[in-house]
C-alpha positions, 0 to 999 in steps of 0.5 A: 483541479490544480489543487491536487498537485499541491506538494505536501513534502518533497525530497530533492536530491538527497535527504538532509537531517535525521528526520528526512533520512528516517522518513525515506527509510520508513517509506521504503520499508513500508513499501516493501511490507505492502508489496510482500503482503501482495505476494503473500495474498496472491500466493495464498490465493493460488494455493487455495481458493483463487477468487477474484476478491483475493486477486484485487486484494493483492492488487490493492496491497501492491498499489499501496506499496507503489504509492509509498515508493512515490511518496519517497520522492514527493507527496502531493495532495492527489497522492494522499487522496489516492492512498486514502482510497486504496486504504478504504479499498483494502478495508472493504476487500478484507471483508470479502477475504476474511470469510474465506479463511475464517477458521485460520488465525492469520487473515491479513 
């Protein structure tokens, strides 16, 4: 399974040029967003229902944010596939969380 180690992008010591700088900045910002969503979901679960689905939903957000931090330095095919599976997990878990908060406007 060596093909999973195929490098899609890699930042050496320091980004060069505007595109690499914007790519790195965007990934850091995106990681912060996903991790913030995780804390919000856990906080909401702690204040409200506190179901296992909410815990795993927050965990999926946290893991997705961590993959963005890793992506700042190196994006491999394996990491890309992990991100795809986490995204699928987020969509599936969302279907379990939305009915808990159906009357509210912000589902996340």
